[in-house]
VOPAGU-2260 file (C-alpha; in pm, 1 decimal, decimal comma):
REM VOPAGU-2260
SITE   aa  ch    i         X         Y         Z
SITE  UNK   A    0    -116,7    1315,5     541,2
SITE  UNK   A    1      -5,1     975,5     653,5
SITE  UNK   A    2    -361,2     899,6     754,6
SITE  UNK   A    3    -472,2     950,4     387,4
SITE  UNK   A    4    -200,8     706,4     264,6
SITE  UNK   A    5    -286,7     459,1     544,6
SITE  UNK   A    6    -656,1     467,3     438,2
SITE  UNK   A    7    -561,3     434,8      69,5
SITE  UNK   A    8    -339,6     127,4     122,5
SITE  UNK   A    9    -570,3     -39,6     360,2
SITE  UNK   A   10    -873,6      18,5     144,6
SITE  UNK   A   11    -684,5    -117,0    -164,2
SITE  UNK   A   12    -552,3    -415,3      12,5
SITE  UNK   A   13    -909,0    -503,5     157,3
SITE  UNK   A   14   -1055,2    -492,0    -191,4
SITE  UNK   A   15    -759,9    -695,1    -342,6
SITE  UNK   A   16    -791,3    -965,5     -67,9
SITE  UNK   A   17   -1183,1    -956,7     -57,2
SITE  UNK   A   18   -1181,3    -859,8     317,2
SITE  UNK   A   19   -1395,4    -602,9     499,3
SITE  UNK   A   20   -1197,6    -281,7     536,7
SITE  UNK   A   21   -1293,7    -260,3     902,0
SITE  UNK   A   22   -1110,6    -586,3     978,6
SITE  UNK   A   23    -777,5    -427,9     885,4
SITE  UNK   A   24    -543,2    -196,8    1054,4
SITE  UNK   A   25    -185,6     -78,7     991,6
SITE  UNK   A   26     -73,2    -357,6    1230,2
SITE  UNK   A   27    -241,0    -638,7    1047,6
SITE  UNK   A   28      -0,1    -890,4     916,4
SITE  UNK   A   29       6,0    -954,8     548,2
SITE  UNK   A   30      14,4   -1327,6     589,4
SITE  UNK   A   31    -313,9   -1291,3     790,3
SITE  UNK   A   32    -500,0   -1151,3     483,5
SITE  UNK   A   33    -372,2   -1393,5     226,6
SITE  UNK   A   34    -191,0   -1113,9      26,5
SITE  UNK   A   35     -42,9   -1238,4    -289,7
SITE  UNK   A   36     199,6   -1100,8    -539,9
SITE  UNK   A   37     -77,0    -999,5    -780,4
SITE  UNK   A   38    -249,7    -791,6    -512,2
SITE  UNK   A   39      89,7    -606,8    -446,6
SITE  UNK   A   40     150,7    -538,7    -816,5
SITE  UNK   A   41    -219,4    -410,1    -839,8
SITE  UNK   A   42    -144,2    -177,8    -534,0
SITE  UNK   A   43     167,5     -46,2    -693,9
SITE  UNK   A   44      -8,3      24,0   -1023,2
SITE  UNK   A   45    -282,9     205,3    -856,7
SITE  UNK   A   46     -49,1     422,5    -639,4
SITE  UNK   A   47     167,4     503,9    -942,0
SITE  UNK   A   48    -132,8     627,9   -1132,5
SITE  UNK   A   49    -288,8     810,5    -851,3
SITE  UNK   A   50      20,9     993,2    -734,8
SITE  UNK   A   51     219,1    1018,3   -1057,8
SITE  UNK   A   52     515,0     829,4    -892,5
SITE  UNK   A   53     734,1     550,6   -1022,0
SITE  UNK   A   54     832,8     262,5    -810,2
SITE  UNK   A   55    1177,6     122,9    -887,1
SITE  UNK   A   56    1220,0    -241,8    -901,8
SITE  UNK   A   57    1405,5    -264,6    -565,6
SITE  UNK   A   58    1113,9     -76,8    -407,3
SITE  UNK   A   59     862,9    -319,5    -552,4
SITE  UNK   A   60    1083,0    -600,2    -410,4
SITE  UNK   A   61    1084,5    -423,8     -74,2
SITE  UNK   A   62     699,5    -462,3     -77,4
SITE  UNK   A   63     737,0    -839,6    -108,1
SITE  UNK   A   64     945,0    -839,1     210,7
SITE  UNK   A   65     688,9    -633,9     413,6
SITE  UNK   A   66     529,6    -813,1     698,1
SITE  UNK   A   67     254,5    -578,8     812,4
SITE  UNK   A   68      33,8    -326,5     638,6
SITE  UNK   A   69     228,1     -52,6     823,7
SITE  UNK   A   70     534,6    -171,5     640,7
SITE  UNK   A   71     369,6    -126,2     313,1
SITE  UNK   A   72     249,1     220,5     405,8
SITE  UNK   A   73     587,1     331,2     518,2
SITE  UNK   A   74     756,9     209,4     197,2
SITE  UNK   A   75     499,9     369,3     -21,2
SITE  UNK   A   76     530,5     695,4     170,6
SITE  UNK   A   77     899,6     691,1      96,5
SITE  UNK   A   78     840,8     635,4    -270,8
SITE  UNK   A   79     563,5     902,5    -320,3
SITE  UNK   A   80     741,4    1147,2     -96,5
SITE  UNK   A   81     521,0    1270,2     179,1
SITE  UNK   A   82     626,1    1630,8     107,3
SITE  UNK   A   83     439,1    1624,9    -224,9
SITE  UNK   A   84     163,4    1391,0    -133,7
SITE  UNK   A   85    -180,1    1526,6    -200,3
SITE  UNK   A   86    -509,9    1371,0    -140,9
SITE  UNK   A   87    -637,4    1194,5    -437,1
SITE  UNK   A   88    -925,6    1341,5    -631,4
């Protein structure tokens, strides 16, 4: 299931940063792709809608401290709870 979340986060970040999805991996640095606060907020909104979860303000702040895409995936995984994660429709 982590692969599903990896793919969703990478695909969303690629679109938000106008970068080819193939250029990104979990180890890509967020500074390398020019990620801004609006892109992170858009990612949170999409994930909340898709998985029916709610990010607390401290969790959103944690995203701003992330350094790599992998850090974002791990934080998102904790929020949505991998035990109840289902593939999006």
